[in-house]
C-alpha positions as CSV (number, residue, x, y, z in Angstrom):
1,M,-21.5,6.4,10.0
2,I,-19.1,5.0,7.3
3,K,-18.5,6.7,4.5
4,M,-15.4,5.1,2.8
5,I,-13.8,1.7,2.6
6,A,-10.2,1.4,2.6
7,L,-8.8,-1.7,1.5
8,D,-5.1,-2.9,1.3
9,L,-4.6,-5.4,-1.4
10,D,-2.0,-8.1,-0.7
11,N,-2.8,-10.9,1.6
12,T,-5.8,-8.9,2.6
13,L,-8.4,-7.8,-0.5
14,L,-6.7,-10.3,-2.8
15,N,-6.4,-14.4,-2.0
16,S,-3.4,-16.4,-2.7
17,D,-3.9,-16.4,-6.7
18,K,-3.8,-12.4,-6.3
19,E,-7.3,-12.5,-7.5
20,I,-10.1,-10.9,-6.2
21,S,-12.5,-13.2,-5.8
22,D,-16.4,-13.0,-6.8
23,R,-17.9,-12.6,-3.7
24,N,-15.3,-9.5,-2.3
25,E,-16.0,-8.2,-5.8
26,S,-20.2,-8.6,-5.6
27,V,-19.8,-6.6,-2.1
28,L,-17.8,-3.9,-2.6
29,R,-19.8,-2.9,-6.0
30,R,-22.9,-3.1,-4.1
31,L,-21.6,-0.8,-1.5
32,H,-20.1,1.7,-3.7
33,D,-23.5,1.9,-6.1
34,Q,-25.0,2.9,-2.7
35,G,-22.5,5.5,-2.7
36,I,-19.9,4.4,-0.4
37,H,-16.1,5.5,-1.2
38,V,-14.4,2.3,-1.8
39,V,-10.4,3.0,-2.0
40,L,-8.0,0.5,-2.9
41,C,-4.6,1.1,-0.5
42,T,-1.5,0.0,-2.0
43,G,2.3,0.3,-2.2
44,R,2.2,0.2,-5.8
45,P,1.1,2.8,-8.2
46,I,-2.0,2.9,-10.0
47,N,-0.9,1.8,-13.2
48,A,0.1,-1.5,-11.9
49,I,-3.5,-2.4,-10.1
50,W,-5.4,-0.7,-13.0
51,P,-6.8,-4.8,-13.5
52,Y,-8.1,-4.7,-9.9
53,I,-9.8,-0.9,-9.9
54,E,-11.8,-2.4,-13.4
55,Q,-12.7,-5.4,-11.8
56,L,-14.5,-3.2,-9.2
57,G,-16.2,-0.5,-11.4
58,L,-14.0,2.2,-9.0
59,T,-14.1,4.4,-12.6
60,R,-16.3,7.3,-11.3
61,P,-15.5,11.0,-11.1
62,D,-15.0,10.7,-7.2
63,D,-12.7,7.4,-7.1
64,F,-9.6,8.1,-5.8
65,T,-6.8,5.2,-4.8
66,I,-4.2,5.6,-2.3
67,T,-1.0,4.7,-3.8
68,F,2.9,4.2,-2.5
69,N,1.5,3.9,0.6
70,G,-0.1,6.8,1.1
71,G,2.5,9.1,-0.9
72,L,0.0,9.7,-3.6
73,V,-3.3,10.2,-3.9
74,I,-4.9,9.7,-7.1
75,N,-8.1,10.3,-9.1
76,N,-9.0,7.3,-10.8
77,V,-10.5,9.0,-14.2
78,T,-8.4,12.3,-14.4
79,K,-5.5,11.1,-13.1
80,E,-4.9,14.1,-10.8
81,H,-2.9,14.9,-8.0
82,L,-4.8,15.3,-5.2
83,F,-1.7,14.8,-2.7
84,E,1.7,13.9,-3.1
85,L,4.9,13.3,-0.8
86,G,8.0,12.1,-1.8
87,M,11.9,12.5,-1.4
88,G,14.8,14.3,-3.4
89,K,18.0,12.3,-4.4
90,Q,20.1,13.5,-1.5
91,D,17.2,12.0,1.1
92,L,18.2,8.9,-0.1
93,Q,22.1,8.8,0.9
94,P,21.9,7.1,4.0
95,L,19.9,4.3,2.3
96,F,22.1,4.2,-0.5
97,D,25.3,4.2,1.6
98,F,23.8,1.5,3.7
99,V,22.9,-0.8,0.3
100,R,26.4,-0.2,-0.9
101,R,28.3,-1.2,2.1
102,E,26.3,-4.6,2.8
103,K,26.2,-5.6,-1.5
104,L,21.9,-5.3,-0.7
105,P,19.6,-4.9,-4.0
106,L,17.6,-1.6,-4.0
107,D,15.1,-0.6,-6.3
108,V,14.3,3.3,-6.6
109,L,10.4,4.4,-7.7
110,D,9.5,7.8,-8.5
111,F,5.3,8.1,-9.1
112,A,5.5,6.6,-12.6
113,R,8.7,3.9,-13.2
114,V,11.3,1.8,-11.1
115,Y,14.8,2.4,-11.3
116,E,16.9,-0.8,-10.8
117,L,20.2,-0.1,-9.2
118,S,22.4,-2.0,-11.9
119,D,25.8,-1.4,-9.9
120,Q,24.0,-3.3,-6.9
121,P,23.0,-7.1,-6.6
122,T,20.2,-8.4,-8.1
123,S,16.7,-7.4,-6.7
124,I,13.3,-9.9,-7.4
125,Y,10.9,-6.6,-7.3
126,R,10.4,-7.3,-11.4
127,T,9.1,-10.4,-10.0
128,V,7.0,-9.4,-7.9
129,L,5.5,-5.4,-9.4
130,K,4.0,-6.1,-12.9
131,H,2.2,-3.2,-15.3
132,I,4.9,-1.2,-14.8
133,E,8.1,0.5,-16.3
134,F,11.3,-1.1,-15.2
135,K,14.7,1.1,-16.1
136,N,17.9,-0.7,-15.4
137,T,20.1,2.5,-13.9
138,R,23.3,3.1,-12.5
139,L,23.0,4.6,-8.9
140,A,25.1,8.1,-10.3
141,D,22.8,8.4,-13.4
142,L,19.8,8.6,-11.2
143,P,17.4,11.7,-12.1
144,D,17.3,14.3,-10.0
145,T,13.3,14.1,-9.6
146,T,11.0,13.4,-6.6
147,F,10.8,9.6,-5.5
148,S,8.0,7.7,-4.1
149,K,10.0,5.0,-2.4
150,A,12.6,2.7,-2.3
151,V,12.5,-0.7,-2.3
152,M,14.7,-3.8,-0.9
153,A,13.2,-6.9,-2.7
154,I,14.7,-10.1,-1.4
155,P,13.8,-13.8,-0.9
156,A,12.4,-13.8,2.6
157,E,14.6,-15.9,4.1
158,Q,17.1,-13.4,3.4
159,L,15.1,-9.9,4.4
160,R,14.2,-11.6,7.9
161,P,17.9,-10.8,9.1
162,I,18.7,-7.5,7.3
163,I,15.1,-5.9,9.2
164,A,15.9,-7.2,12.6
165,N,19.4,-5.3,12.5
166,L,18.7,-2.6,10.7
167,P,20.8,0.2,11.8
168,A,18.9,2.8,14.1
169,T,19.9,5.9,11.4
170,L,17.8,4.3,9.2
171,K,14.7,3.7,11.2
172,E,14.7,7.7,12.0
173,H,15.4,8.7,8.6
174,Y,12.2,7.1,7.0
175,H,9.3,5.2,7.9
176,A,10.5,1.7,7.2
177,V,7.8,-0.9,6.4
178,Q,7.8,-4.7,5.3
179,S,4.6,-4.8,2.9
180,Q,5.2,-8.3,1.6
181,P,7.7,-11.1,3.7
182,M,9.8,-10.4,1.1
183,I,9.7,-6.7,0.3
184,M,10.9,-3.5,2.7
185,E,9.8,-0.5,2.0
186,F,11.4,2.9,3.0
187,L,9.4,5.9,2.4
188,P,9.7,9.2,3.4
189,Q,9.3,9.7,7.2
190,R,5.2,11.5,7.3
191,V,4.6,8.9,4.7
192,D,1.9,6.2,6.1
193,K,-1.5,5.3,4.3
194,H,-2.8,6.7,7.0
195,V,-1.8,10.2,6.2
196,G,-3.4,9.9,2.4
197,L,-6.4,8.6,3.5
198,K,-6.8,12.0,5.9
199,A,-5.9,13.9,2.6
200,L,-9.0,12.4,0.5
201,L,-11.3,12.3,3.9
202,D,-10.5,15.7,4.4
203,H,-11.1,16.4,0.1
204,F,-15.1,15.0,0.9
205,G,-15.3,16.7,4.3
206,D,-15.0,13.5,5.7
207,N,-12.9,12.4,8.8
208,F,-12.0,8.7,10.4
209,N,-14.9,8.1,12.2
210,N,-16.1,7.5,8.9
211,L,-13.7,4.8,7.8
212,M,-13.6,1.5,7.5
213,A,-9.7,-0.3,6.9
214,F,-9.1,-3.7,6.0
215,G,-5.7,-4.5,6.3
216,D,-2.9,-7.2,7.5
217,A,0.7,-6.1,7.7
218,D,3.3,-3.0,8.9
219,N,2.0,-0.6,6.4
220,D,-1.8,-1.1,7.3
221,L,-1.2,-0.2,10.9
222,G,-1.5,3.6,10.8
223,M,-4.9,3.0,9.1
224,I,-6.2,0.3,10.9
225,K,-5.5,2.4,14.5
226,A,-7.2,5.6,12.7
227,A,-9.9,4.3,11.7
228,T,-13.3,4.3,13.6
229,Q,-13.3,0.1,12.1
230,G,-9.9,-1.2,11.8
231,I,-10.3,-4.8,10.9
232,V,-7.5,-7.2,10.3
233,M,-7.4,-10.2,8.8
234,A,-7.1,-13.8,10.2
235,N,-3.5,-14.3,8.1
236,G,-2.5,-11.2,9.8
237,L,0.8,-10.0,11.8
238,P,0.1,-10.4,15.0
239,E,1.1,-7.0,16.1
240,V,-1.3,-5.2,13.4
241,K,-4.0,-7.6,15.0
242,A,-3.2,-6.1,18.2
243,A,-4.6,-3.1,17.3
244,A,-7.9,-4.4,15.2
245,T,-11.2,-3.1,15.8
246,A,-12.4,-6.7,15.0
247,L,-10.6,-9.5,13.3
248,T,-12.5,-10.9,10.1
249,D,-11.7,-14.5,8.2
250,S,-8.4,-14.5,6.3
251,N,-8.0,-13.3,2.7
252,D,-8.1,-17.1,1.4
253,E,-11.6,-17.0,3.2
254,D,-13.1,-13.8,1.5
255,G,-13.0,-12.1,5.0
256,V,-13.8,-8.3,3.5
257,A,-17.1,-9.5,2.2
258,T,-17.3,-12.0,5.8
259,Y,-17.2,-8.7,7.6
260,C,-19.0,-6.1,5.0
261,E,-21.9,-8.5,5.2
262,R,-22.5,-8.6,8.6
263,Y,-21.8,-4.8,9.2
264,F,-23.8,-4.1,6.4
265,A,-26.5,-6.4,6.1
266,D,-29.6,-3.8,6.5
267,Q,-27.4,-2.1,3.2
268,L,-26.6,-5.7,1.4
269,N,-30.4,-7.0,2.3
């Protein structure tokens, strides 16, 4: 029995205009009203997606969001951290060495803000991520705190060869995922959306047999594989589609609503 629906945002629930369509909103609100947990799963912090949370009405005491690709599970109302997994500054040293050697931009995030490394080339992350504080900082001046992830944000055509030639040492040290065509994320090795979802399912006394997950990209693969219903959009990556329980329409064709209307037909009629 499905008790939780986990939803990636970009290129999944959101259309190309970065909006939740009326049809998707209506279906998810109705399922939420019937007691199914609707959980947004994103690489962004919660304040960066708050308009979407409010649009879907996910503001009840038992509503949570999976942020930082599973690194933080946060209560939407109290902002209490149910689960948190990050990295220290020393954990990021191999990545710092790489971007300095290759002269690449890098942004580093704690659980509240983005640190733009001013001694590296300019990143385009500020144009992609809204509703969060950006702080221009020299690498040497980064605070000694817990970081959620590091992000390499450059035009897609420049990022592709970097990903293709990423050193094996970085792949071993981090969970490296491409979340959007222009964004490569470096997370703690154990962080994945399915890890955050497991913590949340445990909290409710449920398991992956009770989960339906929607996604399209590399950073959705873990939850797609883990969920009893792992649904991938028509616009999803081939390797993610290969792991799907089923495929649905694209993000610009209300693919989430299309699948939910069929699967939950008895509950929605």
